[in-house]
Backbone as JSON Lines, residues from 0, in Angstrom:
{"i":0,"aa":"X","n":[152.65,5.03,56.06],"ca":[151.87,5.19,56.93],"c":[152.64,4.92,58.32]}
{"i":1,"aa":"X","n":[153.59,4.15,58.55],"ca":[154.45,3.94,59.59],"c":[155.07,5.24,60.11]}
{"i":2,"aa":"X","n":[155.69,6.16,59.13],"ca":[156.04,7.41,59.1],"c":[155.21,8.15,59.92]}
{"i":3,"aa":"X","n":[153.76,8.23,59.33],"ca":[152.85,9.22,59.84],"c":[152.69,8.69,61.57]}
{"i":4,"aa":"X","n":[152.63,7.5,61.7],"ca":[152.37,6.92,63.06],"c":[153.73,7.15,64.09]}
{"i":5,"aa":"X","n":[154.97,7.14,63.4],"ca":[156.1,7.45,64.13],"c":[156.11,9.05,64.41]}
{"i":6,"aa":"X","n":[155.47,9.88,63.64],"ca":[155.75,11.3,63.75],"c":[154.67,11.76,64.93]}
{"i":7,"aa":"X","n":[153.41,11.14,64.81],"ca":[152.41,11.38,65.8],"c":[152.84,10.86,67.16]}
{"i":8,"aa":"X","n":[153.57,9.82,67.31],"ca":[154.02,9.28,68.58],"c":[155.13,10.08,69.16]}
{"i":9,"aa":"X","n":[155.87,10.74,68.2],"ca":[157.06,11.6,68.54],"c":[156.29,13.01,69.44]}
{"i":10,"aa":"X","n":[155.33,13.44,68.47],"ca":[154.57,14.62,68.86],"c":[154.12,14.38,70.32]}
{"i":11,"aa":"X","n":[153.33,13.19,70.46],"ca":[152.61,12.88,71.65],"c":[153.86,12.85,72.91]}
{"i":12,"aa":"X","n":[154.76,12.15,72.71],"ca":[155.8,11.92,73.6],"c":[156.26,13.38,74.19]}
{"i":13,"aa":"X","n":[156.49,14.4,73.14],"ca":[156.97,15.69,73.62],"c":[155.8,16.49,74.15]}
{"i":14,"aa":"X","n":[154.55,16.41,73.91],"ca":[153.36,16.9,74.54],"c":[153.56,16.38,75.92]}
{"i":15,"aa":"X","n":[153.55,15.04,76.1],"ca":[153.54,14.45,77.52],"c":[154.67,15.25,78.39]}
{"i":16,"aa":"X","n":[155.87,15.44,77.89],"ca":[156.9,16.02,78.56],"c":[156.69,17.4,79.01]}
{"i":17,"aa":"X","n":[156.2,18.22,77.92],"ca":[155.79,19.62,78.17],"c":[154.66,19.81,79.35]}
{"i":18,"aa":"X","n":[153.48,18.57,79.18],"ca":[152.49,18.9,80.08],"c":[153.08,18.52,81.46]}
{"i":19,"aa":"X","n":[153.84,17.58,81.52],"ca":[154.63,17.3,83.09],"c":[155.43,18.63,83.39]}
{"i":20,"aa":"X","n":[156.26,19.36,82.61],"ca":[156.89,20.27,82.9],"c":[155.99,21.46,83.36]}
{"i":21,"aa":"X","n":[154.88,21.65,82.51],"ca":[153.83,22.72,82.89],"c":[153.35,22.49,84.19]}
{"i":22,"aa":"X","n":[153.11,21.23,84.7],"ca":[152.6,20.88,85.78],"c":[153.4,21.11,86.9]}
{"i":23,"aa":"X","n":[154.55,20.76,86.69],"ca":[155.59,21.14,87.9],"c":[155.83,22.65,87.97]}
{"i":24,"aa":"X","n":[155.81,23.46,86.95],"ca":[155.95,24.9,87.14],"c":[154.61,25.35,87.75]}
{"i":25,"aa":"X","n":[153.33,25.09,87.46],"ca":[152.33,25.21,88.11],"c":[152.24,25.07,89.62]}
{"i":26,"aa":"X","n":[152.93,23.81,89.98],"ca":[152.85,23.47,91.2],"c":[153.84,24.33,92.12]}
{"i":27,"aa":"X","n":[154.93,24.78,91.34],"ca":[155.87,25.59,92.03],"c":[155.19,27.12,92.27]}
{"i":28,"aa":"X","n":[154.52,27.56,91.26],"ca":[153.79,28.71,91.36],"c":[152.61,28.49,92.55]}
{"i":29,"aa":"X","n":[151.79,27.32,92.51],"ca":[150.97,27.32,93.61],"c":[151.49,27.35,94.85]}
{"i":30,"aa":"X","n":[152.41,26.66,95.11],"ca":[153.29,26.63,96.58],"c":[153.68,28.27,96.91]}
{"i":31,"aa":"X","n":[154.11,28.65,95.9],"ca":[154.55,30.25,96.13],"c":[153.34,31.01,96.61]}
{"i":32,"aa":"X","n":[152.35,30.98,96.02],"ca":[150.91,31.55,96.18],"c":[150.44,31.27,97.69]}
{"i":33,"aa":"X","n":[150.59,29.78,98.08],"ca":[150.32,29.46,99.34],"c":[150.91,30.21,100.52]}
{"i":34,"aa":"X","n":[152.31,30.15,100.25],"ca":[153.23,30.72,101.09],"c":[152.84,32.39,101.32]}
{"i":35,"aa":"X","n":[152.54,32.92,100.36],"ca":[152.22,34.31,100.21],"c":[150.73,34.6,101.07]}
{"i":36,"aa":"X","n":[149.88,33.69,100.96],"ca":[148.58,33.79,101.34],"c":[148.86,33.47,102.72]}
{"i":37,"aa":"X","n":[149.51,32.58,103.31],"ca":[149.94,32.5,104.87],"c":[150.4,33.87,105.41]}
{"i":38,"aa":"X","n":[151.48,34.37,104.62],"ca":[151.94,35.58,105.07],"c":[150.84,36.67,105.22]}
{"i":39,"aa":"X","n":[150.04,36.77,104.3],"ca":[148.73,37.69,104.44],"c":[147.89,37.6,105.36]}
{"i":40,"aa":"X","n":[147.45,36.28,105.79],"ca":[146.77,35.87,106.92],"c":[147.68,36.22,108.14]}
{"i":41,"aa":"X","n":[148.72,36.1,108.24],"ca":[149.41,36.67,109.44],"c":[149.53,38.04,109.69]}
{"i":42,"aa":"X","n":[149.89,38.86,108.58],"ca":[149.81,40.35,108.52],"c":[148.52,40.69,108.77]}
{"i":43,"aa":"X","n":[147.57,40.25,108.3],"ca":[146.27,40.69,108.42],"c":[145.7,40.72,109.86]}
{"i":44,"aa":"X","n":[146.04,39.54,110.6],"ca":[145.92,39.37,111.98],"c":[146.52,40.28,112.75]}
{"i":45,"aa":"X","n":[148.07,40.64,112.59],"ca":[148.68,41.57,113.36],"c":[148.02,42.91,113.21]}
{"i":46,"aa":"X","n":[147.64,43.42,111.96],"ca":[146.87,44.5,111.65],"c":[145.77,44.75,112.49]}
{"i":47,"aa":"X","n":[145.03,43.62,112.29],"ca":[143.72,43.77,113.31],"c":[144.15,44.01,114.88]}
{"i":48,"aa":"X","n":[144.97,43.38,115.25],"ca":[145.41,43.42,116.62],"c":[145.89,44.85,117.06]}
{"i":49,"aa":"X","n":[146.74,45.39,115.99],"ca":[147.28,46.72,116.3],"c":[146.1,47.69,116.26]}
{"i":50,"aa":"X","n":[145.23,47.53,115.37],"ca":[144.0,48.4,115.12],"c":[143.16,48.53,116.29]}
{"i":51,"aa":"X","n":[142.98,47.26,116.99],"ca":[142.16,47.33,118.13],"c":[142.92,48.07,119.06]}
{"i":52,"aa":"X","n":[144.12,47.8,119.58],"ca":[144.99,48.34,120.24],"c":[144.7,49.82,120.26]}
{"i":53,"aa":"X","n":[144.95,50.35,118.9],"ca":[145.09,51.8,118.69],"c":[143.55,52.38,118.87]}
{"i":54,"aa":"X","n":[142.43,51.62,118.44],"ca":[141.12,52.01,118.83],"c":[140.96,52.17,120.14]}
{"i":55,"aa":"X","n":[141.35,51.32,121.26],"ca":[141.25,51.29,122.51],"c":[141.79,52.73,122.96]}
{"i":56,"aa":"X","n":[142.96,52.85,122.55],"ca":[143.96,54.09,123.05],"c":[143.19,55.34,122.6]}
{"i":57,"aa":"X","n":[142.56,55.37,121.31],"ca":[141.78,56.67,121.03],"c":[140.64,56.7,121.71]}
{"i":58,"aa":"X","n":[139.89,55.61,121.98],"ca":[138.82,55.66,122.8],"c":[139.08,56.43,124.21]}
{"i":59,"aa":"X","n":[140.05,55.83,125.0],"ca":[140.48,56.35,126.16],"c":[140.82,57.7,126.13]}
{"i":60,"aa":"X","n":[141.41,58.1,125.03],"ca":[141.87,59.71,125.05],"c":[140.6,60.36,124.81]}
{"i":61,"aa":"X","n":[139.74,59.9,124.02],"ca":[138.55,60.7,123.73],"c":[137.57,60.78,124.87]}
{"i":62,"aa":"X","n":[137.47,59.72,125.75],"ca":[136.84,59.72,126.82],"c":[137.5,60.7,127.82]}
{"i":63,"aa":"X","n":[138.68,60.88,127.81],"ca":[139.42,61.81,129.02],"c":[139.06,63.19,128.41]}
{"i":64,"aa":"X","n":[139.35,63.45,127.23],"ca":[139.13,64.88,126.55],"c":[137.53,65.12,127.01]}
{"i":65,"aa":"X","n":[136.7,64.37,126.74],"ca":[135.22,64.45,127.27],"c":[135.01,64.97,128.56]}
{"i":66,"aa":"X","n":[135.88,64.31,129.6],"ca":[135.7,64.56,130.76],"c":[136.32,66.05,131.11]}
{"i":67,"aa":"X","n":[137.08,66.24,130.51],"ca":[137.89,67.48,130.66],"c":[136.89,68.65,130.21]}
{"i":68,"aa":"X","n":[136.37,68.41,129.16],"ca":[135.16,69.48,128.59],"c":[134.11,69.66,129.76]}
{"i":69,"aa":"X","n":[133.64,68.47,130.22],"ca":[132.6,68.55,131.17],"c":[132.96,69.41,132.44]}
{"i":70,"aa":"X","n":[134.26,69.11,132.79],"ca":[134.65,69.82,134.08],"c":[134.83,71.46,133.69]}
{"i":71,"aa":"X","n":[135.23,71.58,132.39],"ca":[135.33,73.16,132.12],"c":[134.02,73.84,132.04]}
{"i":72,"aa":"X","n":[133.01,73.15,131.47],"ca":[131.71,73.59,131.41],"c":[131.09,73.7,132.69]}
{"i":73,"aa":"X","n":[131.43,72.74,133.73],"ca":[131.02,73.1,135.21],"c":[131.59,74.08,135.68]}
{"i":74,"aa":"X","n":[132.81,74.55,135.54],"ca":[133.4,75.84,135.88],"c":[132.8,76.99,135.34]}
{"i":75,"aa":"X","n":[132.48,76.97,134.02],"ca":[131.98,78.07,133.31],"c":[130.57,78.21,134.31]}
{"i":76,"aa":"X","n":[129.71,77.1,134.49],"ca":[128.3,77.22,134.95],"c":[128.43,77.89,136.38]}
{"i":77,"aa":"X","n":[129.54,77.66,137.04],"ca":[129.83,78.21,138.46],"c":[129.91,79.73,138.49]}
{"i":78,"aa":"X","n":[130.27,80.36,137.27],"ca":[130.57,81.56,137.25],"c":[129.32,82.38,137.03]}
{"i":79,"aa":"X","n":[128.09,81.67,136.86],"ca":[126.92,82.63,136.49],"c":[126.2,82.44,137.85]}
């Protein structure tokens, strides 16, 4: 019976060590993912800012083009 108890105790100790190592590995992976999430948030914010600036530029260019078209139509009307 003592041999069985000793064997179980050894298995238990080994599992405790494995569980501890797995926990450390999981924490390392967690920290890595947290860093990547922070990077993603930063890049998403930058992309949003760039997109807003680009949208403003596109809107301004479209407005200018519309004004040019209106002036062109006015010139055509004056020909009649």
